[in-house]
N, C-alpha and C positions, 0 to 999 in steps of 0.2 A: 503492499500499498504505499501510495505517496504521502507525506505527514509534513505541514508547513508551519512553521510558527509565524504568526501574524505578532509584530514587536512595534506597537506605538511609541513613539519618542517625541517627548518636548522639553527642551533644554536639559538634555540627559548626557553632557560632555563629560562629566565625570563617571559616568556609567556605563555607556554603550558599548564602548570597545572591551570592558570585562566581560558585559553579556555575552558579546560576538566571539571573545576567547574561549568562554566556557561553552558556546556551541561546538566550536571546532574541536575541543578537548573532548567533549563526549562523543562526538561523531568517530574521533580516532580510535575510542575504547568500545564501541558498541555496534551491534550490526544493524542495530534498530536507528536507522539514520534519517535526520532530520534536514530538510530544507528551510528557511527562512525570508523574511523580506522585512526590512525595516521601515516604519511610516514615518518620516520627520515630519512632524506636523509644525510646520512654521516655527521651528526652533529659532531664538534669537541669539542663541550663545554658538559655540563652536560645534555642535552637533554634526550639523551638515559636511563641514571640514573634515571631521575627523572619520564620516562614512564614505567621503570621496577620497581620502589619503590612504585608505586601509581598504578600499576595494569592496567594501560591503555593500550586499545587494541591498538596494533601499527605492523608496518612490518619495520625492521631493514634493510637501504640499506647499505651495507659496504662500498660503495663508494660513492661519490657525483654525482647523474647523471643530477642535475639540476630540474629547477620546471617541466619542460615536462616530464622528466622520472618519476618522483616523482608522478606527477597527474596521468599519464597512470597506474601505477602501483598500484593505487588508484581505477582507472576504471576496471582493471584486477580482483581485489578482487571484486568489485561490480558485476561484470559479473559473476564470477565464483560462488557467492554467492547467485545469482538470485534475485538482488534487481531491485525495479521497479523504482526508483528515485535516483540518485546521485549528492550531491551538494558538489560543490569546497566550499572550506571553510579555510581561511588562519589561519595558527598557532600564528599569530602575535597580536590578538586580533583585527584588524581592521573592521572585519564583525561582523555584529549587529546579534544574533540567532534569534531575535524576528521576522526578515524578512525572515525566510527559509521557512515558509509555505508559505508566500505570494508568493513567486518565484517559489514555487511547485504547485500552484494551477492551474496556465493554463495548466501546463502537465496533472495534476490528470483531468482535465475537458475537454482535447482532444482540447485546443485551441492552443498548441505549444510544440514542439518536444524539445525544449531548451529555458529556461528563464535567461535573464542576467538581476541581479542587478545593476541599473546605478545611479550614482550620479548627473546626469545631465539632466532628465527628470524633475523634481521638485526639484529645489535647497532649497527650505524651508525644503524638506526633510532630508537633510542632509549639516550639516554646514561645514563639512569638504570636500573640494573640489580639494585638491592637489594643487600643484606648478604651475606658469604660465608655466613653460616650460612644465611640463605633461600635461596640459590643452590643451596647443598648439600642441603638438605632438598627443595628441588624437584626435584631431579634422581634422589634416592632416590624419591620419590612416583612421578616418572616412569617409571623402570624398573619399578615394582610395575603399574603401569598396562599398559604395554607387555607385562608378563608374563601379565597374567588378562585384557586386553581385545585384545590381538595388534594394537594400534595405538599410536605414539608421541606422544605428547603433552608438547611442550616445556614448557609453562607452564600444569602441572595446579591452580594456586592463583591463575590470573587472574581476578579478578573483572569483566572488561571481556569480557562475551561477548553475542552475539546470538542468539535462540531464535526458530525458527520457529512459526509457528501451533499445529503437533501437540505440540511440545514446551512450548509455554504452557501447552496442556492437561494435558500430562502433570505437569508442575512446580506446577500449581495443585491437582491433587489430590494428589500427595506430593512431598516434597520435604526432603532431608536437613537436620539441623539442626545436626548436630555439626560435621561437615567438608564445607559445602554444595557447594564448588566441585569438588575431586577426586571426591567422591561421586556428585555429581550427574552429571559425566562419565562416570563408570563404569555408572552407570545408563541414560544416552544410548548409549552405544556396545553394552553388552551387550543392550540391547533393539532391535539391528539399525539405529539410526539413523546418519545420515553427519556426522562431526564433522571440522570444517575449521579450520587454524589459520592465521593472518596475522600479519605483523609490524606492530607500532604502536609509537608513541611513548608513554612515561608519563613523568608528572613526580613530582619528590619533593612529599610533603605540604606545603602551604604555610602550614597554621597547626593549633593543635592538636597532639595528642601520639596516636602509634600506642600501641595496648595491649600489643602484641607484643614482649617482652625477648627477648634472648639463649637465654636457658635455656627461655623459652616456645615458642620456635623451634625448638629440640631436642627436647622434649616433644611438638609438635604434628608433626613429623616422624616420630615413632614409632608416636603414635597414627593417623595420616593412613594409615600404610603397612598397620597391622593391618587398620584400617576397609575400606581398598581390597580385601584378600584376604576377609573376611569377608563384603561385600557381593557380591563376584564370584560366591563360592561359593554364598549364598543365591538369588541372581537365576539362575543356570545351574540352580541345582535346581529352582525355580519354572518354568521353563521347559520341563525334562522332564517336570512333571506337567501 
């Protein structure tokens, strides 16, 4: 199977070369080889320069589209190049490449259409659990998805996820831009596709700075909850028609 890592990057000059080297190191030691594409989302630092100087496969977005637009660009690339599985993989070094095959396995074996790597099914698997406010927000969003979609997703904001060929096509055509991870999960579930979660390890950001503050986390929590409700209502209405 052809597997590609979709790596969105915005101002990741401190991390992107490390991520690239990790991919090369992984491929040199494993038969389960991974292709990749970095989506440079209008970075204002030296990210693009580093990508060019090191011949790192990338797509350069002239303007910053945000995480949703960057990731959909990656899905379009995966769809147009006939990949079987696409894995969202952060450019900040937080995702552990050794777990990529694990979250691809349910798709390869036909057990799921999308598999999400989660920090919360087995806390021993990942020491990094994020802040209290983010965990609180995650729990509230998880409850809302469970109510709307009748399935518990323990880590609805996780960006570490693998998508099958049919989901690649779906996301290439339509992908949420405001709150992409929880909204895309709702879309997959309500369209009748199978979603599975598996415990993974995640790391703390090794360089640069996250754009999400405590107050942004609170604001995000409420807005995502409302978006999940509205999306589920709209999708159910469309299905009835």
